[in-house]
PLY file of the C-alpha trace (Angstrom):
ply
format ascii 1.0
element vertex 532
property float x
property float y
property float z
element edge 531
property int vertex1
property int vertex2
end_header
93.23 70.03 85.45
92.21 67.58 82.76
93.70 68.19 79.34
95.09 66.43 76.32
98.85 66.87 75.99
100.28 67.05 72.50
103.74 65.81 71.67
106.21 68.66 72.19
108.09 69.77 69.05
111.83 69.46 68.89
113.80 72.42 70.18
116.10 74.14 67.71
119.37 75.73 68.76
118.21 79.12 67.44
115.27 79.09 69.85
117.71 79.05 72.77
119.84 81.95 71.53
119.61 85.28 73.33
120.97 88.73 72.47
124.01 90.00 74.34
122.18 93.15 75.45
118.83 94.91 75.36
117.30 98.27 76.29
114.79 98.61 79.10
111.61 100.64 78.73
113.51 103.42 80.52
116.06 103.36 77.65
118.89 101.92 79.76
121.19 99.37 78.13
121.54 96.08 80.04
124.29 93.56 79.33
122.89 90.02 79.52
125.74 87.75 78.57
125.99 84.99 81.14
123.60 84.10 83.93
124.08 87.08 86.22
122.25 90.21 85.13
122.19 93.61 86.81
119.08 95.68 86.20
119.09 99.49 86.64
117.17 99.51 89.91
118.25 100.54 93.38
117.38 97.49 95.45
118.75 94.04 96.07
116.32 92.26 93.71
117.88 94.12 90.76
120.57 91.43 90.55
119.16 88.41 88.78
121.08 85.15 89.13
119.91 82.47 86.67
122.78 80.09 87.42
120.62 78.00 89.74
118.13 77.21 86.96
119.35 73.78 85.84
117.36 73.16 82.65
118.46 75.33 79.69
114.97 75.42 78.17
113.45 76.62 81.42
116.24 79.15 81.87
115.88 80.56 78.35
112.10 80.86 78.56
112.33 82.75 81.85
115.01 85.07 80.46
112.97 85.82 77.33
109.88 86.70 79.37
111.87 88.97 81.68
113.43 90.76 78.70
109.93 91.31 77.31
108.62 92.71 80.59
111.63 94.93 81.23
111.65 96.36 77.70
107.89 96.69 77.24
106.46 97.38 80.73
109.23 98.43 83.14
112.49 97.26 84.66
110.64 96.78 87.94
108.14 94.47 86.23
110.99 92.32 84.91
112.44 91.96 88.41
109.03 91.11 89.84
108.54 88.35 87.26
111.89 86.81 88.17
111.13 86.99 91.89
107.73 85.27 91.53
108.82 82.66 88.98
111.86 81.83 91.07
109.69 81.29 94.15
107.00 79.23 92.42
108.85 77.33 89.67
112.62 77.29 90.16
112.26 76.30 93.81
110.50 73.08 92.71
112.82 72.07 89.84
114.73 69.39 91.77
111.63 67.78 93.22
110.13 67.34 89.74
113.45 66.50 88.02
113.60 69.45 85.62
117.14 68.37 84.77
119.49 69.65 82.05
119.27 66.73 79.58
115.60 65.76 79.49
113.57 65.50 76.27
111.03 68.10 75.17
108.17 65.76 76.12
109.62 65.18 79.57
110.17 68.92 80.02
106.55 69.63 79.11
105.12 67.00 81.47
107.36 67.87 84.41
106.81 71.61 84.09
103.05 71.06 84.12
103.49 68.96 87.28
105.37 71.87 88.85
102.60 74.30 87.89
99.88 71.99 89.23
101.62 71.58 92.58
102.18 75.33 92.91
98.51 76.04 92.09
97.25 73.38 94.50
99.34 74.67 97.40
98.44 78.29 96.64
94.73 77.40 96.65
95.05 75.67 100.02
96.74 78.76 101.47
94.32 81.17 99.74
97.27 82.72 97.92
96.39 82.02 94.31
96.95 85.70 93.59
100.69 85.13 94.22
100.85 82.93 91.08
99.58 85.60 88.71
103.01 86.25 87.16
104.14 82.58 86.90
100.84 81.75 85.19
101.18 84.71 82.82
104.75 83.60 82.09
103.58 80.12 81.06
100.79 81.54 78.86
103.21 84.01 77.25
105.75 81.25 76.54
103.07 79.04 74.95
102.06 81.89 72.64
105.58 82.90 71.65
107.80 79.85 72.15
105.61 76.76 72.15
108.48 74.94 70.44
110.42 75.13 73.70
107.94 72.70 75.28
105.02 74.78 76.53
101.62 73.17 76.01
99.13 75.43 74.25
96.27 73.31 75.60
97.52 73.64 79.17
98.03 77.38 78.68
94.36 77.66 77.67
93.42 75.90 80.90
95.55 78.35 82.86
94.02 81.27 81.01
90.56 80.22 82.17
91.59 80.29 85.84
90.12 83.13 87.88
93.03 84.72 89.72
91.92 86.93 92.63
93.63 90.23 93.23
96.26 90.72 95.87
94.32 91.24 99.13
94.79 94.85 100.17
94.74 96.20 103.67
94.69 92.92 105.60
97.05 94.25 108.27
94.80 97.29 108.62
91.57 95.25 108.84
92.97 92.85 111.40
94.49 95.67 113.49
97.67 93.60 113.63
99.74 94.81 116.63
102.96 94.20 114.68
101.96 95.26 111.14
98.73 97.28 111.35
98.23 100.97 112.18
99.70 102.28 115.41
97.41 103.33 118.26
97.43 107.09 117.84
97.64 107.88 121.55
99.45 104.92 123.06
101.98 104.33 120.26
102.14 107.24 117.79
102.15 110.07 120.32
105.24 108.79 122.20
107.11 108.80 118.87
106.04 112.40 118.20
107.05 113.41 121.74
110.48 111.80 121.32
110.90 113.59 118.00
110.15 116.96 119.61
112.56 116.39 122.48
115.46 114.94 120.47
118.21 117.58 120.28
120.99 115.33 118.96
123.15 116.75 116.15
124.84 113.43 115.29
124.45 113.04 111.51
122.84 109.59 111.64
120.44 110.84 114.30
119.48 113.76 112.03
118.76 111.22 109.29
116.64 109.20 111.70
114.61 112.22 112.78
113.98 113.34 109.21
112.94 109.85 108.08
110.51 109.55 111.01
109.13 113.07 110.56
108.50 112.67 106.81
106.99 109.20 107.27
104.58 110.47 109.93
103.67 113.59 107.95
103.18 112.10 104.48
102.92 108.33 104.88
104.97 107.80 101.73
106.65 104.54 100.79
110.35 104.59 101.70
111.24 104.36 98.00
109.83 107.89 97.55
112.23 109.19 100.19
115.28 107.47 98.69
114.95 109.55 95.50
114.72 112.91 97.29
117.50 115.44 96.64
118.49 118.26 98.97
117.43 120.69 96.24
113.86 119.37 96.46
113.29 121.52 99.54
112.11 124.91 98.28
111.34 128.10 100.21
108.39 129.72 98.41
108.77 133.00 100.31
112.52 133.69 100.62
113.31 136.51 103.01
109.91 136.49 104.69
109.09 135.32 108.18
107.93 132.72 108.79
109.17 130.94 105.64
106.91 128.67 103.62
108.58 125.41 102.56
107.46 122.78 100.08
109.13 119.47 99.36
109.10 118.22 95.78
108.25 114.58 96.40
109.17 112.05 93.67
106.29 109.82 92.64
106.77 106.09 92.14
104.70 103.30 90.57
103.16 105.77 88.10
104.65 104.17 84.98
106.96 107.12 84.29
110.34 106.26 82.80
112.28 107.43 85.88
111.19 108.02 89.49
112.00 111.74 89.32
110.16 112.32 86.05
107.04 113.24 88.02
107.09 115.24 91.25
104.37 116.51 93.55
104.71 119.54 95.84
104.02 118.83 99.50
103.70 121.68 102.01
105.91 121.23 105.06
104.77 122.18 108.55
107.49 124.23 110.33
108.25 121.36 112.75
108.84 118.96 109.84
110.81 121.51 107.81
113.11 122.03 110.80
114.31 118.42 110.68
114.89 118.54 106.91
116.81 121.82 107.18
119.04 120.49 109.97
119.89 117.41 107.91
120.72 119.50 104.83
122.81 121.92 106.89
124.84 119.06 108.39
126.01 117.91 104.94
126.33 121.27 103.14
130.15 121.08 102.99
130.16 117.47 101.87
131.23 116.59 98.32
129.98 113.34 96.88
132.33 111.95 94.24
132.08 108.85 92.07
134.69 107.50 89.66
133.40 107.29 86.09
135.81 106.11 83.37
138.78 107.01 85.54
137.51 110.51 86.37
136.02 111.80 89.62
132.50 113.12 89.01
130.55 115.09 91.61
127.05 113.81 92.34
124.09 115.93 93.48
123.50 115.20 97.14
120.41 113.12 97.95
118.53 114.13 101.08
119.35 110.76 102.65
123.00 110.09 101.87
124.18 106.49 101.84
127.74 106.72 103.23
128.58 103.26 101.87
127.30 104.11 98.38
124.62 102.22 96.49
126.29 99.23 94.83
123.18 98.47 92.76
123.15 101.97 91.25
126.88 101.81 90.53
126.63 98.35 88.91
123.90 99.63 86.60
125.81 102.90 85.91
123.16 105.16 87.41
125.74 107.60 88.70
123.28 110.26 89.91
121.87 107.70 92.33
125.22 106.32 93.52
124.69 107.72 97.03
120.98 106.99 97.31
119.82 104.83 100.19
117.85 101.66 99.62
114.28 101.47 100.89
115.57 99.20 103.65
117.92 102.02 104.67
114.97 104.34 105.34
113.17 101.60 107.26
116.32 100.98 109.33
116.55 104.68 110.22
112.99 104.58 111.56
113.70 101.43 113.58
116.97 102.87 114.92
115.13 105.98 116.16
112.66 103.83 118.11
115.47 101.73 119.57
117.58 104.78 120.51
114.66 106.27 122.45
113.60 102.87 123.80
109.93 103.49 122.99
107.89 100.64 124.46
104.41 99.80 123.21
101.93 99.66 126.12
99.88 97.21 124.05
102.63 94.59 123.75
105.01 95.58 126.55
107.87 95.30 124.05
109.95 97.67 121.94
107.56 99.33 119.51
107.74 97.73 116.06
107.58 100.62 113.59
107.99 100.61 109.82
107.26 103.30 107.21
104.32 101.17 106.10
102.82 101.15 109.60
103.17 104.93 109.74
101.40 105.12 106.37
98.55 102.98 107.71
98.39 105.15 110.83
98.14 108.39 108.86
95.45 106.98 106.58
93.25 105.45 109.29
93.51 108.60 111.39
92.47 110.88 108.53
89.61 108.55 107.60
88.37 108.64 111.19
88.46 112.44 111.11
86.12 112.49 108.13
88.40 113.20 105.17
86.97 112.42 101.72
88.15 109.36 99.79
89.42 111.51 96.95
91.48 113.70 99.27
92.91 110.71 101.15
93.89 109.11 97.83
95.67 112.36 96.90
97.54 112.50 100.21
98.69 108.88 99.84
99.50 109.54 96.15
97.10 106.92 94.78
95.80 107.44 91.26
92.26 106.39 92.26
90.18 105.76 95.38
89.90 101.95 95.28
92.94 101.46 97.51
91.70 103.69 100.33
88.40 101.90 101.04
89.92 99.75 103.78
90.81 102.83 105.83
87.19 104.00 105.80
86.01 100.51 106.78
88.16 100.84 109.89
87.29 104.48 110.66
84.66 103.59 113.26
87.14 101.51 115.26
89.82 104.16 115.61
88.54 105.75 118.83
89.38 103.06 121.38
88.19 103.11 124.97
90.50 103.49 127.95
89.41 102.52 131.43
91.01 103.43 134.74
92.99 100.21 135.09
94.48 100.26 131.60
95.19 104.00 131.77
97.22 103.56 134.96
98.89 100.42 133.64
99.94 102.14 130.41
101.12 105.33 132.13
104.57 103.88 132.92
105.27 103.55 129.18
103.80 106.81 127.93
105.39 109.55 130.06
102.95 112.28 128.95
103.29 114.13 132.26
106.36 116.40 132.11
105.78 118.54 135.20
106.97 118.28 138.81
105.12 116.94 141.85
105.08 119.27 144.88
104.17 118.81 148.54
103.06 122.40 149.20
102.91 125.91 147.73
106.34 126.65 149.19
107.87 124.11 146.78
106.17 125.62 143.72
107.07 128.30 141.22
104.30 130.96 141.58
103.13 129.24 144.77
102.51 132.64 146.35
100.18 133.79 143.52
96.50 133.01 144.02
95.80 133.45 140.29
98.15 130.55 139.52
96.43 128.01 141.77
94.48 125.44 139.75
91.13 124.02 140.78
89.35 120.98 139.34
85.58 121.32 138.85
83.53 118.26 137.89
81.40 119.06 134.82
78.63 116.76 136.05
78.65 118.17 139.59
80.01 121.77 139.71
79.88 121.75 143.50
82.58 119.07 143.45
85.78 121.15 143.48
89.36 120.46 144.56
92.75 122.15 144.35
95.06 120.07 142.15
98.26 122.13 141.78
100.05 125.32 140.75
100.82 126.73 137.30
104.51 127.53 136.87
104.02 129.74 133.81
104.94 133.34 134.61
103.03 134.95 131.74
99.40 134.47 130.76
98.62 130.80 130.07
96.52 130.01 127.00
95.80 126.37 127.83
92.38 125.16 128.88
92.67 124.25 132.57
92.52 121.99 134.39
92.71 119.01 132.01
95.25 120.44 129.56
97.52 121.32 132.48
98.49 117.69 132.99
100.31 117.71 129.62
102.18 120.96 130.36
105.79 120.88 131.65
105.01 123.96 133.81
102.28 122.15 135.76
103.10 121.41 139.42
100.47 119.02 140.82
100.02 118.55 144.57
101.10 115.15 145.80
98.18 115.09 148.26
95.50 116.08 145.70
92.90 113.52 144.61
94.12 112.96 141.04
92.33 109.59 141.08
89.04 111.50 141.21
90.10 113.69 138.28
90.88 110.53 136.32
87.52 108.98 137.15
85.64 112.12 136.07
87.59 112.28 132.82
86.83 108.67 131.99
83.17 109.07 132.93
82.73 112.12 130.71
84.73 110.85 127.76
81.86 109.12 125.95
79.58 112.12 126.32
82.19 114.46 124.86
82.85 112.15 121.91
79.14 111.83 121.13
78.68 115.59 121.44
81.55 116.58 119.15
81.84 113.44 116.95
85.54 114.07 116.52
88.17 111.33 116.47
90.97 113.84 117.02
89.25 114.91 120.24
89.26 111.26 121.30
93.01 111.09 120.79
93.57 114.34 122.73
91.38 113.11 125.59
93.35 109.87 125.75
96.60 111.85 126.07
95.17 113.80 129.00
93.78 110.61 130.57
97.20 108.96 130.31
98.91 112.01 131.85
96.43 112.19 134.76
96.86 108.43 135.31
100.62 108.91 135.38
100.35 111.62 138.06
98.02 109.42 140.12
100.47 106.53 139.80
103.42 108.72 140.84
101.53 109.92 143.90
100.83 106.29 144.86
104.49 105.36 144.50
105.83 108.52 146.14
107.65 109.61 142.96
108.93 113.12 142.35
109.48 113.76 138.68
109.42 111.83 135.42
0 1
1 2
2 3
3 4
4 5
5 6
6 7
7 8
8 9
9 10
10 11
11 12
12 13
13 14
14 15
15 16
16 17
17 18
18 19
19 20
20 21
21 22
22 23
23 24
24 25
25 26
26 27
27 28
28 29
29 30
30 31
31 32
32 33
33 34
34 35
35 36
36 37
37 38
38 39
39 40
40 41
41 42
42 43
43 44
44 45
45 46
46 47
47 48
48 49
49 50
50 51
51 52
52 53
53 54
54 55
55 56
56 57
57 58
58 59
59 60
60 61
61 62
62 63
63 64
64 65
65 66
66 67
67 68
68 69
69 70
70 71
71 72
72 73
73 74
74 75
75 76
76 77
77 78
78 79
79 80
80 81
81 82
82 83
83 84
84 85
85 86
86 87
87 88
88 89
89 90
90 91
91 92
92 93
93 94
94 95
95 96
96 97
97 98
98 99
99 100
100 101
101 102
102 103
103 104
104 105
105 106
106 107
107 108
108 109
109 110
110 111
111 112
112 113
113 114
114 115
115 116
116 117
117 118
118 119
119 120
120 121
121 122
122 123
123 124
124 125
125 126
126 127
127 128
128 129
129 130
130 131
131 132
132 133
133 134
134 135
135 136
136 137
137 138
138 139
139 140
140 141
141 142
142 143
143 144
144 145
145 146
146 147
147 148
148 149
149 150
150 151
151 152
152 153
153 154
154 155
155 156
156 157
157 158
158 159
159 160
160 161
161 162
162 163
163 164
164 165
165 166
166 167
167 168
168 169
169 170
170 171
171 172
172 173
173 174
174 175
175 176
176 177
177 178
178 179
179 180
180 181
181 182
182 183
183 184
184 185
185 186
186 187
187 188
188 189
189 190
190 191
191 192
192 193
193 194
194 195
195 196
196 197
197 198
198 199
199 200
200 201
201 202
202 203
203 204
204 205
205 206
206 207
207 208
208 209
209 210
210 211
211 212
212 213
213 214
214 215
215 216
216 217
217 218
218 219
219 220
220 221
221 222
222 223
223 224
224 225
225 226
226 227
227 228
228 229
229 230
230 231
231 232
232 233
233 234
234 235
235 236
236 237
237 238
238 239
239 240
240 241
241 242
242 243
243 244
244 245
245 246
246 247
247 248
248 249
249 250
250 251
251 252
252 253
253 254
254 255
255 256
256 257
257 258
258 259
259 260
260 261
261 262
262 263
263 264
264 265
265 266
266 267
267 268
268 269
269 270
270 271
271 272
272 273
273 274
274 275
275 276
276 277
277 278
278 279
279 280
280 281
281 282
282 283
283 284
284 285
285 286
286 287
287 288
288 289
289 290
290 291
291 292
292 293
293 294
294 295
295 296
296 297
297 298
298 299
299 300
300 301
301 302
302 303
303 304
304 305
305 306
306 307
307 308
308 309
309 310
310 311
311 312
312 313
313 314
314 315
315 316
316 317
317 318
318 319
319 320
320 321
321 322
322 323
323 324
324 325
325 326
326 327
327 328
328 329
329 330
330 331
331 332
332 333
333 334
334 335
335 336
336 337
337 338
338 339
339 340
340 341
341 342
342 343
343 344
344 345
345 346
346 347
347 348
348 349
349 350
350 351
351 352
352 353
353 354
354 355
355 356
356 357
357 358
358 359
359 360
360 361
361 362
362 363
363 364
364 365
365 366
366 367
367 368
368 369
369 370
370 371
371 372
372 373
373 374
374 375
375 376
376 377
377 378
378 379
379 380
380 381
381 382
382 383
383 384
384 385
385 386
386 387
387 388
388 389
389 390
390 391
391 392
392 393
393 394
394 395
395 396
396 397
397 398
398 399
399 400
400 401
401 402
402 403
403 404
404 405
405 406
406 407
407 408
408 409
409 410
410 411
411 412
412 413
413 414
414 415
415 416
416 417
417 418
418 419
419 420
420 421
421 422
422 423
423 424
424 425
425 426
426 427
427 428
428 429
429 430
430 431
431 432
432 433
433 434
434 435
435 436
436 437
437 438
438 439
439 440
440 441
441 442
442 443
443 444
444 445
445 446
446 447
447 448
448 449
449 450
450 451
451 452
452 453
453 454
454 455
455 456
456 457
457 458
458 459
459 460
460 461
461 462
462 463
463 464
464 465
465 466
466 467
467 468
468 469
469 470
470 471
471 472
472 473
473 474
474 475
475 476
476 477
477 478
478 479
479 480
480 481
481 482
482 483
483 484
484 485
485 486
486 487
487 488
488 489
489 490
490 491
491 492
492 493
493 494
494 495
495 496
496 497
497 498
498 499
499 500
500 501
501 502
502 503
503 504
504 505
505 506
506 507
507 508
508 509
509 510
510 511
511 512
512 513
513 514
514 515
515 516
516 517
517 518
518 519
519 520
520 521
521 522
522 523
523 524
524 525
525 526
526 527
527 528
528 529
529 530
530 531
C-alpha cells in the first residue's frame, strides 16, 4: 500500500491506563489487573495471556479493543479478537522488532510492516478473510487512540480493502474423506448399527452413546450439548404409552446474553430418548457440589457431567456450569465410541474419523438429497436464515453414490450388515421343515430366473419384503450353496432403474445396505465362513 505517514504524536501515561475491572455484555464482572484475564466462557480460549506481548503500547491497544468487544458485542467476540490478533500480529512482533522501548514513530512504522506482511501472506494463501478482526482492530485503534501510534491514513487504506467472507462448506463441497460428510451407507450406517447393539451400562459408555445419538439426530454443534441439563428432557404425555419426549435444546450464537436464555424444543425419537434416559438414570443419585465462599453449594446436573469439573467456569465464577463439559469433551466422547467399536471406514481402510461437525454435515447433505426445503433445513440446523444451507443443496445430486460388484464385496468385510447364519441344508435351519419359510429369489427382469436362497428363522408372520430385505435380518439363514453372486449382480443391475423410477435418495441408501449385505454373504460363501 502506498500512503503518506504522519509523525506519530507522543504517548501520554493516561492513554496507557486501564480500569481494574469491567462488565461484559452479559453483565458479568471481569477482573483485569495484570496480564492474565479469565473471561466467563467455558472453553480454553477464555484465558487470555497478554504477558507475551512485549510492547506496552501494542498490549494496551489490544486490551482496550477486547474490552470494547466483550462489553459491547459479547464475551465470545472479545476472545475471538484476541485469538486472531495474537495469530496475525503478536506472532510477528519479534521479527519486526516491536520492542518495549521504541519511539512512537518506530512503533507506527513497524506495526504497519507487520500488517503488510500479514496481508501479503494471507492473500497468497487466499485467506484474507482470516484478517478481518486484526484489520478492524487497527481501524478501531486509529479512530479511538491514534495518539498511541496508529496511522489514520493507513487505517483508511485498510478500510478500503475488500475482505471476503469466511468460505463456508468447503469440506462439504470437496467431499473431504476426513472432514466432509460421511457416506451414509458405508460410514454412517455402521455407526448406527453399533449404537443399536451397544448394551454397555458403564457410565462413560452411556455418555458416548448419548453424544453420538444426539449428534446424528440433530446435527448440533457440541457447544449446544454442553449446556444441556437433565431437566431439559420433558415427557409431554406422562403416564401414557408410548411416551412423547422433547429435549429443550439451548441455542448458541444467537446474540442472547446467556446460552440458555433461548431454547428450542426438539422431538426425540424413542431410540434416541432411550439413550438420554439411560444416561440420566445412571446419575440420578449423584450430587454435584461446588465450594462457594467456603460453603458447599449443590449444582443442577448437566446432561453430560464433567467428572473433573470445568476449571474455566469455576475461574469465572459461573457456578451453575461448574460441571459442564467443554465442546472438546463432547467430540472426545464421539471419537471414543468409534474407537471402542473399532469402526473402520471402507473408503480409507482406517479407523473412521468422526466429529460432531461431520455428523452435522452428514445430516444436512442427506436431508437436502431427500428434497427438504431450504427453510426447513435451516430450522433443523438452527440457522437464522437460509444462506448457510446452500452448500448442502449444491451437493444433493452427488449423495447417491454408485456401488459395483467389486467394491461391494471389498467393502463387505468392514460393514458387517449381514447378521444371520449360513447353513448347509434345511436340517441345519430353524423352520427348515416349513415350506412357507423357504425363500426364493426371482429376478425382476427375468421372472423365470428363480433360485432358493435360504430359510426364514422367524416363527411368526414376517413383515419384511423378501428376498432382498432378508439379507439384513438376523433371522435369515442363507444356503451356503446358493448363488448369492447372482442375487448381487441382479441387485446392482436394477439399482439405477429403481432410483430413476422413485427418485429417492433414501431408497439409494437402503439399496446400498442390502447390496453390502448380499456381498458379505457371497464373500462368506467363497471363504467357507459360518457366521459374522
